[in-house]
Steps between C-alpha positions, in 0.01 A plus 500: 500500500642836405540791738227702325249217529583446869469873568169516312371201696604664828327828402180308417505327838552829686222670301269207571568522873447876504176461302381234741581711808347822362207368297385173655557548875230691690589819681150585620141385483216708358129448451211600276129491566225466242293714508730777619215677683329269749133573566257366760255349252639149544365379167830471318805326650822685576821327394824593676808345342857529631806467280877523525679807366866499391766768548394669177147549635351244260281201577708183498382266223412138580524565874211417732521576869420243762346671800201543727251787546374619839244777547632722780244779491148503355428127494135574584471713185575221251413141421792297360390300195830325424864519590793380291874524567530838327138615467202567724144553377238657725165678494428810703216533746302818565754681715765748394847550640857384483603145423851381588615164370835349595683273256760264645755344263844343550640736233476804730579479875217735601133484396387721214218735603224556247286806581164533322212743553141383470273785392127532455382540142331835574812654653716370215262653246503839676880487527529416131265784400678752719847436358420408141336832406755736341 
């Protein structure tokens, strides 16, 4: 093997390791909820999904977290429909307020806090009308 080929092989290995460390290892955990605005109607389910984020701030592809959800505050305001390792689905009841869900995973040493606000449909409509008029 020539020196150029060995050097090229070494550069490829180093680039692969750097790519793995920067792109495929999680640096933090984030979440998204659908719908983004949670109302008290309770007719449609709310899906909260957690995902790993790399050092570039991008969602890590092909990576599913293995954790557990615990409702710390506002458990009386929701009814949990299903719970997966990286997703919780719930329906709201007829009370407004703050909902705090903790997500425990071995990836991060401390639980991830998910803060959501449950609003009444009437208040959300008034808030939308007040700030959407130009």
